[in-house]
ZAKOLKE-688342 format. One record per residue (C-alpha): residue in one letter; x, y, z. Coordinates in steps of 0.05 Angstrom, whole numbers, plus 32768, in hexadecimal, padded with zeros to 4 digits. Layout:
AXYZ ...
This chain:
M7F0182B583F2 L7ED282E98412 K7EF1832583EF D7EC3834783BC A7E8B831583CA K7E46833583C1 I7E17832383FA L7DCF83348409 V7DB2832F8450 I7D66832A8459 D7D52832D84A2 D7D1D835384C8 E7D4C835E8503 A7D78839B84FA V7DAD8381852B I7DB683428500 R7DB9836A84C0 D7DEB839C84DB G7E15836584FC C7E1A833D84BC A7E2B837B8494 R7E62839084C5 I7E82834B84C9 L7E82833D847E T7E9683838468 K7ED6837C8492 E7EE6833F8468 G7EE083678427 C7E9983528415 R7E67838083F4 V7E29837B8420 K7DE283948417 T7DAB838B844B V7D5F838E8448 E7D2A8383847E N7CF783578459 G7CEF83248422 E7CC9835183F1 V7D01838583EE G7D35834E83EB L7D15832B83AF D7D0F836D838A L7D59837A8396 I7D6C8335837D R7D438341833E T7D5D8387832F E7DA783858340 D7DD5838A8304 E7E08835C8325 P7DEB831E8346 F7DF7830F838F D7E2582D683A3 I7E0782C683E7 L7DC282D38407 L7DBD82D28453 L7D7382C6845F D7D4B82C884A0 L7D15829284A1 M7CE582B484D1 M7CD082F884B5 P7C8E831E84B2 G7C6E8321846D I7C9082F0843D S7CB082B98465 G7CF782A2845B M7CDF8260843C E7CB682888408 V7CF282B383F8 L7D1C827483F1 D7CEA825783C0 A7CE982988397 V7D35829C8395 S7D3A82568378 R7D128270833C I7D3582B38335 D7D7F829F833D Q7D9182578347 A7DDB8269834D L7DCE8292838C S7DE6826C83CB V7DB582758405 I7DC98270844E V7D8E826E847D I7D90829784BE T7D60827B84F2 G7D538282853B Y7D31823E853A A7D6B8211852A T7D4581D1852C V7D5281958500 E7D0E819E84DF S7D1981E784C9 A7D5F81D684B0 V7D46819C8487 D7D0D81C5846A A7D3D81FC8457 M7D6D81CB8435 K7D3481AB840F G7D1F81F183F8 G7D6381FC83D9 A7D8C821D8411 Y7DD6820C8413 D7DDF8211845F F7DC38232849D I7DDD825884D9 A7DB9825F851B K7DAE829F8543 P7DD582B58569 F7E1682A98542 T7E5D82C18549 P7E8582E68513 D7EB082A88507 Q7E73827C84FD L7E5782AD84CA R7E9A82B284A5 I7EA1826784A3 V7E5C82598487 V7E6282918453 E7EA88278843D R7E8C82328434 A7E54824C840A L7E84827483DE E7EB2823883D6 R7E77820E83C0 K7E6182448390 S7EA782478372 L7EAA81FB836A L7E6581FB8349 K7E7B8231831A E7EBA820A8307 A7E9081CC82FC E7E6081F482D1 N7E9A821082A8 L7EB781CA829E R7E7381B08289 N7E6A81EA8258 E7EB081DF823B R7EA181958234 E7E5F81A38212 K7E8281D681E5 S7EB781A381D3 L7E82817081C2 R7E5E81A48198 D7E9F81B68175 V7EAD816D8166 A7E668164814C D7E6D81A48122 E7EB1818E8107 K7E95814980F6 S7E5A816B80D4 R7E89819980AD I7EB4815F8097 T7E7781378083 T7E5C8172805C I7E9E817C8038 I7EA581328027 N7E5E812D8010 C7E6681697FE2 M7EA5814E7FC2 V7EA1813A7F79 D7ED681057F85 G7EC180C67FAA V7EDD80B87FF0 L7EDC8072800E V7EF980628052 T7EFF801D8071 D7F16800380B4 R7F4E7FCF80BC E7F1B7F9780AF S7F087FB5806B R7EC47FCC8086 I7EAB800E8069 V7EA98044809F L7EA180828074 H7E8C8093802E N7E6C80CB8007 P7E3580CA7FD2 A7E6880D27F9A A7E8A80917FAF T7E4980687FAE R7E3680877F6A L7E7A807D7F4A L7E7F80357F62 G7E3780247F50 I7E2480117F97 E7DD980097F9B R7DD37FF57FE4 L7DB8802C8011 Q7DDF8018804F I7E2880048047 I7E47801F8088 D7E697FE680AF E7E607FB88073 S7E9A7F928054 L7EB87FB68018 R7EB77F777FEC R7E6D7F6D7FFA C7E5C7FB47FE5 I7E867FBD7FA6 N7E927F927F6A N7ED97FA77F59 E7F117F777F68 D7F487FAA7F57 L7F2F7FDC7F8B A7F247FA57FBF R7F6B7F8B7FB3 A7F887FD27FBB V7F647FDB7FFD T7F7D7F978016 E7FC57FA98002 A7FC07FED8026 L7FA67FCA8065 D7FDE7F978062 T80127FCE8065 E80477FC38099 K80547FF780CE S8094800F80AC R8078800E8066 Y8049803E8044 V8025802F8003 E7FFA805B7FD6 I7FD980347F9E S7FC3805B7F61 Q7F9C80367F2C E7F67803D7EF7 I7F2780147F00 T7EE480107EDE S7E9F80127EFB S7E5880157EE0 E7E2180497EE5 E7DDE804D7EC4 S7DFE80797E8F G7E3380457E7F K7E7A80337E91 V7EA080627EBF F7EEC80677EC2 L7F0880787F06 R7F4D808A7F1F T7F5580727F66 N7F8980827F9B T7F8980527FD6 A7FB5805B8014 P7FB68041805B V7F9E806C8095 L7FD3806C80CB N7FCF80808114 E800480A7813A D802C80678146 G802D805780FB E7FFC801D8103 T7FC9801180CB M7F83802380E3 G7F5F801E80A0 S7F6280368058 V7F4A80728030 T7F3B80727FE6 V7F2E80AF7FBB L7F0980A37F7A H7F0D80D47F40 D7EE180CE7F03 I7F0F80D17EC6 T7EDC80B97E93 Q7EDE80F87E6A E7F2A80FD7E71 K7F2E80B47E5D Q7F0780C17E1E I7F3380FC7E0B N7F7280D57E1D D7F5A809A7DF5 M7F5380C67DB8 K7F9980E27DC5 S7FB4809C7DD0 D7F9380847D90 F7FB480BE7D6B L7FF880B17D8B T7FF180677D7D M7FE480777D35 V802180A67D35 S804A806F7D55 H8034803D7D21 E8037806A7CE5 L8078808E7CF6 R80A180607D22 A80A080257CF3 P80B6804B7CB4 V80E980757CDB S810680367CF9 A810980187CB3 I812D80577C99 Q815E80527CD2 Q816D80097CC3 Q817880187C79 L81A780517C8B S81CF80217CB6 V81D37FF07C7D I81ED80257C4E E821C80427C84 E823B7FFD7C8F G824A7FF77C44 M821B7FBC7C39 A81FC7FDF7BFD G823F7FF57BE0 S827880217BF4 I826C80687C0B T829880A57C11 E82AC80C77C52 K827D81017C43 Q824380D17C37 A825380AD7C79 R824D80EF7C9E M820A80FE7C7E L81F180B87C8F T820680C07CD8 R81E281027CDC A81A380E47CBD K81A580AB7CEF E81AA80DD7D29 R816D81007D0E T814480C07D08 T815980AE7D4F G814080F27D66 I80FD80E57D44 L80F680A27D67 D810780C27DAA L80D380F77D9D I809E80C27D8F K80B0809F7DD0 D80AE80DF7DF9 L806A80F17DDB L804F80AF7DF1 D806C80BA7E37 V804C80FF7E3B S800980E27E26 K800E80AF7E5F L801F80E67E91 D7FE481107E7A S7FB580D57E83 G7FCF80CA7ECA I7FE080817EC1 V802C80847EC4 V803180857F10 Q801180407F1B H802C80267F5C K804E804C7F94 E807280267FCA S80A8802F7FFE T80E880397FD4 V8132803D7FE5 L814580737FB4 Q8190806B7FBC D818B80237FA3 I816D803C7F62 L81A280717F5B E81DB80407F67 K81C180127F31 L81B7804B7EFF C81FC80697F0C Q821B80257EFE L81F1801F7EBE M820580647EA5 E824F80607EB8 P8265804A7E72 E824180857E52 A826580B57E82 E82A980937E78 A82A280997E2C K82A280E57E36 G82D780E57E6C I82A480FA7EA1 R82A880E37EEA L826480CB7F04 N826080CD7F50 L822980B77F80 E822980D57FC6 T81F980B57FF8 S81F7809E8041 D81D88069806C H8193806D808D L8174809B805A P8127809F805D L80FA8078802E V80CE809A7FFA N808A80857FE0 A8098807E7F95 D808D80577F55 R80D080357F48 E80CB80367EFC N80BA80817EFD M80F680907F29 E8124806A7EF9 D810980937EBE V811480D47EE4 F815C80C77EF8 I817080A87EB5 N815880E87E94 L817B81177EC5 I81BD80F17EC9 S81BF80E87E7D N81B581337E74 A81EC81417EA6 I821B81167E7C K820581307E38 Y8208817A7E4A N824A81737E6F V829181827E58 E82C6814D7E4B G82E9813C7E8D G82B0815A7EB6 D828B813F7EF2 V824481277F00 T823381217F4A V81F381007F63 S81E7810D7FAE V81AF80F37FDA L81A0810F801F S816881188052 H8148815D804F G811481688085 E80D38146806F F80F28136802B L8128810C800B R815381397FE0 V817981247FA2 D81AA81547F80 I81C581457F3A A81FE81757F2D D822B817B7EF0 T826681A77EDB G824C81AF7E95 I823881E87E66 G820182027E94 I81BF82237E81 P81B9826C7E6E E819282947EA1 K815D82A97E6E D814E82607E5F L814682477EA7 P80FC825A7EB0 R80E982317E72 I811181F17E76 F80D681CA7E91 D80A881E17E58 R809781AC7E25 F80C181AB7DE5 Y80ED81E47E00 R813881DB7DF4 V817282097E02 K818F82207DC0 N81D882337DBE P821782197D9C E822681E77DD4 T81E181C57DCE R81DB81C67D83 T81F981817D79 I81D281617DB3 I8192813E7D9D G815581457DC9 T810A814D7DC7 G80FF81827DFD L80D081527E21 G810081317E53 L80FE81657E8A P80B281717E85 I80A981257E8D V80D781257EC9 K80B281607EE9 S806E813F7EDE I808680FE7EFE I80A481217F3B E8065814B7F46 A803A810B7F40 H806380F37F7B H805281337FA2 G809A814B7F9B S80BE81857F7A I80F881917F4A S812181D17F44 V816081E57F1E K819C82137F2A S81CD82217EF2 R820182527EDA E821782537E92 G825B82337E8A E825E821A7ED2 G822C81E17ED5 T81E581D07EEB T81C581B17F2A F818081927F2A T816181897F70 L812981587F7D L810081557FBD L80D581187FCA P80AA81108009 R80C980DF803A I80A080A9805B S809480B980A5 E80B3808580D2 
């Protein structure tokens, strides 16, 4: 404890100064001695490295020990002062303690007495330093928390999208200016107020209530389109509401992000109007043409030759392709407007796949293809829109059957994959040429070769699948070798248990 301690001795008696220096130097201390208070105070002021301990005589000519003690308290409050006095009365000790001294030692004293009192002073100084460090760390932590909160508040307030956070009682605990503007909230103070009292939108209030009612093992993200009103007119908003969970999976509140889609809505409305017109103007006459072709093909309008029957069959396939294209165009329009993924909820994906495999078994059997589903118990849940998932897997399994060879296999496997649920759809079909792989998810792109020439398609199925999977925060990839088959791999985020 004494080693390397820096100590100053101020005493007018040379024998005391020399004795203190000799005793403490043997203990590894660095000791300096002076004979009066003036020199001692100058040394305290000018030393590059501060002293740890001051041994101070109370009774000295010139500046007294009490005056030196008073000056030291202003120069270096961290300096521990031990008073040396030949008048070890209670009064002098009390006065010294009141003046800021840590302890005192009476003349004459033994080497052990000096070592003990200096060790105690150094221990106290060390404890005070630790306490000061802890206090500084605590203050720094508090400042860091305040700074982090300030940064988060600044970021949220600068967001164009609205953010609205409630507690488990549906009271608003956080919002940004964009949220109050987009929701048309005119009240100046809405913190700690009930959500239903502050907003006039039943759809949003219902979504928050549903998120807060989420059970511990169930996670829901509700996406919907709502309308609000501003001074400039009606505003269309896309909202995403989800529960806020603690580390134990318990619902602590809800968070809603509001995105202004008014301009997108206007553009999409124009696109929808156009597609509706296309649907009306093209679908009806094409359907009528297809019906008339069926009438002729069945001989209801008179007998036909074998060659005419083949031509009619080909014409019907073409009209079916046109109707499929119209349907896919409408699906793409919905995806672009962001309204396809309407309601995500905890979903058992293997249940959907079992139902679809049973549904598509006849199509596979007609081509002599074996359709297999490989799954296991206790697979994780995913947060997904059930109808979207059905569309995705109908498309992929149907493709695996259509682009397969007679007597081939289609295997659908489901397994846990880290933070994801992985679905592989593998076939033993014609495969995809390497040059075409980078473009198969492009809209309207189709692989053109002799094997695919007779297969009708729009080139929109895989882009639609990719858009749906990405809307669920997942990914889709493909591996294929020409003549050996193709495997599509889907990764969907699992719900944390």
